[in-house]
N, C-alpha and C positions, 0 to 999 in steps of 0.2 A: 705435777707441776709443769707448766708450759715453759718451753725453752724460747728465749728471745735471741734473735740474730741481729747483730749490728752490721751496718754497712761497712765494707772495707774502706770506703771513701770518707774522708773527713769532710766537715762542713765547708772548709775553705776550698777543698777540691771540687765539691759540688758547685759552689759559687763560681769557680773558675770555668767549669764546663758550661754553665748557663750563660756566663758572660761571653764565652767563646762562640756559643751558638748565636747569641744576639749580634755579635760582631760580624759573623758570617752572613747573617740575614741582611744586616745593614750594607755589607760589602756587595752582596748580590743585588740589593735594591739600587745601590749607586751604579753598579755595572749595567743593570737594565735601563736605568735612567739615561746613562751615557749613550747606550746603544740606540735608545729611542730618539735621543737628540740628533744622533748622526743620521738616522733614517729621515727625520723631519727636515734637517738641513739639506739633505740630498734631494728631497721632494721639492723644497723651495728653489734649489738650483735648476731642477728640471723645469719647474714652472717659469723661471726667469728666461732660460734659453729657448724654450719651446714656444712661448707666447709672444716673444719680442718686446717684453717690458723694458722701459728705460730704467736707469738706476733710481731716478726720482720716484717713478711709479712703484718700483720694488720696495723702496723705503716706506711708502704709504701703506703697502700691503703688510709689511712687518709691523708698523705702528698699529695697524688695525688688529692684527693677531695678538699683539701685546695687550690691547684693551680687552679683548675677549678673554684672554688668559687671566688677567688680573681681576676682572669683575666676576669671573666664573659664571658667565651668562649661559643659561640653558636655552639655546636657540636651535631652530630647525634650519639647517643650511640648505639653500636652494641648489638644485642640480644643474640649472642652466639659467640663461637670461630670461627665457619665456616664463619660467616659474617665478622668478623675481617680480616680473611685471604683474603676474596674476595674483601673487600673495599680497602685494601692496594695494591692489584694487583701486589705485588712484586714477589711472588712465590706461587705455588699451594701447598695446604696442602699435596697432594699426593707426592710431592717431599720430604716431611719429613717422612711420613709413609703411609702405606696402611692398611686398616682394613677389615677383613672378618669374617663372622659368620659361624661356622661349627656345624652341627648336628651329634653327635656321633652315633645316632641310624640310621638315614636315610643316613648318609655319604654324605650329600649334603652341598655345600659351597654357601653362599649367599653374594653378594656384598653389599646388603642393606636389611633392614627389616623395616616394618611399625612402630611397637611399640618397640622402643629401651629400654624403661623402663622395660617392662615385659620380653623382650629378650627371646621369645619363638619361637620354630620352627613352621612355618606356616603349615607344613604337619602333624607332629606327636604331637606337643604341648609340647615337652620337652625343658628344658633350653639349650640354645645354648652356645657353646664355642666361645670366641672372640679371634681372632689372630691379633696381630699388627706386621707388618714388618716395621722396621725403615730403613732409608736410611744409608747404611754402608759407602758409598763413602764420603758423606758430613762430617761425623764424622771423618773418616780416614784422610781427607785433613787437618782438624783442628789440629788433634794430630800430624800429620806429620810435619807441619810447626812449631808448638809450641815446638817440641822436636828436630828440625833440623835433622831429620832422614837422610837427604841426605848426611850428614857427616859420616854416619856409616861405619866403616872399617871391611871388611869381613876377616875371618881367616880360612884357610883350613888346619891348623896344627892339626893333630890328637893327642889326648891326652890320656894318659893311664887312667886317671880318668875323668869321666863325671862330669863336674862342672855345666854345663847348657845345655839347650836343643839343642844349636847349636853345641855341641860336639857329638851329636848322629848321627847314621848312616843315618837316613832319611834326616836330615838337610844337611849333607855332600853330599848326592846324589843330592839334589836340587842345592847346591852351585857349584858342578862340572858341572852341566848342564847350569845354568844361569850365573855364574861367578860374576855378580854384578847387582845392581839396582833391587833387589828383597827383599821382606820381608815375614815373615810367621806369621800365626795366631795360637793361642791356643783357643779352644772353650770350654765353660763350661755352664752348666745349672743346676738348682736345684729348687724344688718347695717349696713355703712357704704358710702356711694357715693363714688367717686373724685372726682366733681364734680357740680354741679347739672345740667349739660347731658348728663352721661353716664348711661347705663342700667346700666353695669357696677357690680356690687355685690360686696362681699366679706363672707362670714359666717364668722368664726372661732368655734370651739366650745371653751370653756375648762372646766377642772376645777380646783377648789381643795380643799385638804385641811382639813377642819373642825377637826382636832386641833391645828393650828398656832395660836399666839397671834394674836389678832385684828390686832395691829400688823404681823405678818409674813405673814399669810394671803394677802393680795392683792398682795404685792410681786411684781414681774415675775419674779424668779428663782425664786419658789415657785409660779407658776401653770403648769399643764400645758396645752399646746395639743393637744387631742385630734384636731382636724380643722379643715379650711378648705374652704369652698365658694365658688367664683368663678362668677358667672352674670350674664347680661344680664336684669335684671328680678328678680322674686321667685324664689328658688331652690326646688327640690324637695329637701327635707331627708331624705326617706325612705332613700335609698341610703346617704348618709354616716352617718346615725344608726344604720342597720343594721350597718355595719362597726364603728362605735364600740361598739355594744351587745355584739357578739361579744367584743371585748377586755375589756369590763367584766364580762361573765359569767365569763371566765377568771380575772379578778382576785378574784372572790368565793371561788375555791378557794385563792387566795394564791400567793405565791412566796417562796423562801428568800433570806435575806440573811445573810451571814457577818459578824457583829459579835460577837467573843468566842464563837464557835460559831454554827452555823446555826440560824436561827429562821424559822418560817413565819408570814407576815403576810398577813391578808386585807383586802380593800378593797371597800367597798360604796357605790354611788351611792344617796343617801337623799333628795335634794331637787334642785330646779332652779328658777332664778329668771329670768324673762323680762319684757320689756315686752309690751304686747298684740300688736303686729305679729309679734314673734318667737315669742310663744306660739302664734299661729295657724299660723306656718310649721312649728314643731316638732310640734305636735299634729295638723297637717293638717286644720284646721277653718277655718270662715269667720271673717273678722275681726270684732271686736266691734261694729263699726258696720254690719255687713251683716245680712241676714235669717238667722235661726237662728244668730246669732253668740254666743249665750250658751252656755257649756259646762256649765251647771248645770241647765238646763231645756230643754224642747222648744218654747218659745214662738217663733213666727216673728218677732214684733216688728212695729212700725209705723213707716213712714217719714213724717217730719213736715217740712214746709216751714218753714225758718227765716225770720222776718221781722224787719226792723230796727225 
């Protein structure tokens, strides 16, 4: 006869142990979840402070993450901006801007470099200047349509007083030749330093459309960013200006816009405005305070000692 052994634990004791194990697992799960949340929130703070996001931009990021979490979308997250453009396959990044590296010592231009963080010339080891040329035509089309520039009325009436740039002689010469369906640009650039202790400077090149009303002409949404130069010290503007010049020459032949039928519109750069340091950088001449700094004559000039 077989002997049967009964468990020393009652059924209620077994239920208590099982429930205790479940509670411990739930507690461990809640603890892991809380720890994961802390890590995630810390990562968001690192993103906020390291990337220079505004609070509004940070809120947009959080809202986007909530959508991803709630919908439980299975998506492949891109590793950088280049991969985002390539995955969309809508347009190439080169349609928006081109990027080149320039060595001011070697006078060499590079389409690409191996280490973009160090940003050093592979030949001489000096810091490289970075030139960005943005697409002028795409910005121009947006501004043209938004401001209904096709309705602009030209006037060839000469005025005794110059009220705006279209009263000037150069503009009137263009008007006499083209008659209609043309617009003109004003170019401007100036350098800004990130801080007093930093040699890093940024030089944006802007274009404004002279036919826009003066109160709208210099609004941010109506200003074209033609290029951007980032350098340590005074930049060499020749390379970037050469790239922009090629685009401007193409715009002199014009492009077609479909507004109640296709029309061809031409665009001309007719003037530029700079302060004296920017003028020297653009024209590649000596600053006004240096020898041979005058752009109107060949006089060397004389250096004088200032006394209090």
